[in-house]
C-alpha positions as CSV (number, residue, x, y, z in Angstrom):
1,M,76.1,102.7,94.7
2,S,77.5,106.2,94.4
3,L,79.5,108.0,97.3
4,K,79.8,111.8,96.8
5,A,81.6,114.1,99.2
6,T,80.3,117.6,99.4
7,S,81.6,121.1,100.7
8,R,79.8,123.0,102.9
9,P,80.0,126.9,103.4
10,S,81.7,127.7,106.1
11,K,79.7,129.2,109.3
12,M,81.9,132.3,109.2
13,A,80.0,133.3,105.4
14,N,77.6,136.1,105.6
15,M,73.9,135.4,104.8
16,S,74.4,136.9,101.0
17,Q,77.1,134.4,100.6
18,L,74.9,131.5,101.7
19,N,72.0,132.6,99.7
20,N,74.1,132.3,96.5
21,Q,76.0,129.2,97.0
22,T,75.0,125.6,96.9
23,D,77.1,122.4,97.7
24,A,80.1,121.9,95.7
25,P,81.0,118.1,94.4
26,I,84.7,117.5,95.7
27,G,84.7,113.7,94.7
28,E,82.6,110.8,93.7
29,T,83.0,107.2,92.7
30,R,80.3,107.5,90.2
31,P,83.1,108.2,87.3
32,Y,84.6,104.5,88.2
33,V,81.4,102.6,88.3
34,M,80.0,104.0,85.2
35,G,83.3,104.4,83.2
36,K,82.7,103.2,79.6
37,G,85.9,101.8,78.9
38,F,89.5,103.1,78.0
39,T,91.2,104.9,75.9
40,R,94.8,105.7,74.4
41,I,96.0,109.0,74.1
42,D,98.9,110.2,72.3
43,D,99.8,106.4,71.8
44,S,101.6,107.6,75.5
45,Y,98.6,107.4,78.3
46,D,95.6,105.2,79.0
47,A,92.8,106.9,80.1
48,L,89.5,105.8,81.7
49,I,86.5,107.2,80.1
50,G,84.3,108.9,82.7
51,H,80.1,108.4,82.5
52,N,80.5,112.2,81.4
53,D,83.1,111.2,78.6
54,T,86.1,112.8,80.5
55,K,89.7,110.9,79.8
56,R,90.9,110.3,83.6
57,L,94.9,109.7,83.4
58,F,96.1,107.8,86.4
59,A,99.9,107.7,87.9
60,E,101.2,106.4,91.3
61,L,103.7,108.6,93.0
62,E,106.3,106.7,95.0
63,A,109.4,107.4,97.0
64,N,112.5,107.0,95.6
65,P,114.2,104.5,98.2
66,D,117.7,105.7,97.1
67,R,117.1,109.0,98.1
68,P,117.1,110.2,101.8
69,E,115.9,113.7,101.5
70,V,112.6,112.7,99.9
71,R,110.2,115.6,100.1
72,P,106.5,114.6,99.2
73,Q,104.8,117.9,100.6
74,D,107.2,119.7,98.0
75,A,106.4,117.5,95.3
76,Y,102.6,118.0,95.9
77,A,103.0,121.8,96.4
78,T,104.9,121.9,93.0
79,L,102.1,119.8,90.9
80,L,99.5,121.7,92.5
81,T,101.1,125.2,91.8
82,S,101.8,124.0,88.3
83,M,98.5,123.6,87.4
84,Q,96.0,125.8,85.3
85,P,92.6,126.9,86.7
86,S,89.8,124.7,86.2
87,W,91.9,121.6,85.9
88,T,90.9,118.8,88.1
89,L,93.4,116.6,89.9
90,R,92.7,114.2,92.7
91,F,95.3,112.7,95.0
92,L,93.9,108.8,96.4
93,Q,95.6,107.5,99.3
94,I,95.3,103.4,99.4
95,F,95.9,100.7,101.4
96,W,96.8,98.0,99.1
97,P,98.0,94.2,99.9
98,D,101.8,93.8,99.7
99,P,102.4,89.8,99.6
100,L,106.0,90.1,98.5
101,P,107.8,90.5,101.7
102,R,105.9,87.8,103.1
103,R,106.5,85.3,100.1
104,S,110.2,85.9,100.0
105,F,110.7,85.6,104.0
106,Q,108.1,81.9,103.3
107,E,110.5,81.1,100.1
108,E,113.7,81.4,103.1
109,V,112.2,80.0,105.8
110,E,111.2,76.7,102.8
111,G,115.0,76.8,101.8
112,W,116.6,76.5,105.0
113,A,118.4,73.2,105.9
114,K,116.3,70.8,107.4
115,P,116.7,70.8,111.3
116,N,118.3,67.8,113.2
117,S,116.5,67.6,115.9
118,E,112.8,67.4,116.2
119,G,112.1,70.7,118.1
120,L,113.8,72.6,115.6
121,E,111.7,71.2,113.1
122,I,108.2,71.9,114.8
123,L,109.4,75.5,115.3
124,R,110.4,75.6,111.6
125,E,106.8,74.1,110.6
126,G,105.3,76.4,113.2
127,L,106.5,79.2,111.9
128,L,105.9,78.2,108.1
129,L,102.2,77.6,108.8
130,A,102.5,81.4,110.8
131,I,103.6,82.9,107.3
132,E,100.8,80.9,106.0
133,E,98.0,81.9,108.1
134,S,98.5,85.5,108.9
135,P,97.2,88.0,106.9
136,L,98.8,90.0,104.1
137,P,100.7,92.9,104.8
138,F,99.6,96.3,103.3
139,I,101.5,99.2,102.0
140,R,99.9,102.6,101.4
141,R,100.1,104.0,97.5
142,T,99.3,107.0,96.2
143,I,97.8,107.6,93.2
144,I,97.2,110.9,91.4
145,E,93.9,111.1,89.1
146,Y,94.1,113.8,86.2
147,I,90.9,114.7,84.3
148,L,92.0,115.9,80.7
149,P,90.6,119.0,79.6
150,P,89.0,119.1,76.2
151,N,91.4,119.1,73.5
152,N,93.8,117.3,75.7
153,E,95.2,120.7,76.7
154,G,97.1,119.5,79.7
155,L,98.5,116.3,77.8
156,A,102.4,118.7,77.9
157,W,101.5,119.2,81.7
158,W,100.7,115.6,82.5
159,G,103.7,114.4,80.7
160,S,106.0,116.8,82.5
161,I,105.0,115.0,86.1
162,P,108.0,112.9,86.6
163,G,110.3,115.9,86.2
164,M,108.4,117.7,88.7
165,C,108.5,115.6,91.4
166,L,112.2,113.7,90.5
167,G,114.0,116.6,92.3
168,Y,111.6,115.9,95.3
169,G,112.9,112.3,95.4
170,M,109.6,111.1,94.2
171,E,109.1,109.0,91.0
172,V,106.2,108.6,88.7
173,A,104.8,105.8,87.1
174,F,101.8,106.1,84.4
175,L,99.4,103.5,84.9
176,N,98.3,101.2,81.9
177,R,94.6,100.1,81.4
178,E,94.9,96.9,83.2
179,E,96.7,99.0,86.4
180,I,93.8,101.2,86.2
181,Q,91.1,98.4,86.4
182,T,93.0,97.1,89.1
183,L,92.5,100.1,91.1
184,A,88.4,100.4,90.1
185,Q,88.2,97.4,91.5
186,W,90.5,97.4,94.3
187,I,88.5,100.9,95.8
188,F,84.7,99.4,95.2
189,N,85.9,95.7,96.5
190,P,88.7,96.1,98.7
191,S,89.3,92.3,100.3
192,L,91.0,93.4,103.9
193,E,91.1,90.3,105.4
């Protein structure tokens, strides 16, 4: 199954413009489903090889928790304005399970001293059961996908992304092969239970 979004001309366009325009693809899932594997680029980055032999690089953007003046909109604007014409960059916002806070809380509760009354022990056991049975919390992850132009033309730009985003309180982590594969599996088979 392949999903595809298309852009349609606005209703304000005149008839001559409508006759010359066709649906323009915005995004589709085929590059993930029909990926041909992975390659290493410049001994620095892992890339997914798309169905059309494009090299797709991925990175995760996240706010630096030590900087209260984080400005993600400005970081995104800087990335977009620094691109060259015909380059493709896609922003993916994905809800991802985050078991760490729950696991940490569960370990803390399990480490509590044994209560000296039956009522407190029942409450403690009930809390542990509730922790185990409740669904995982989710976080929102921001992933960018960059389709590397032929001859690795934009590789220097890709490598400069962490520096561009740092001034806005954003940290960038390039995804490796395993993380890209996990991302693709999550996009197509999310278990939101």
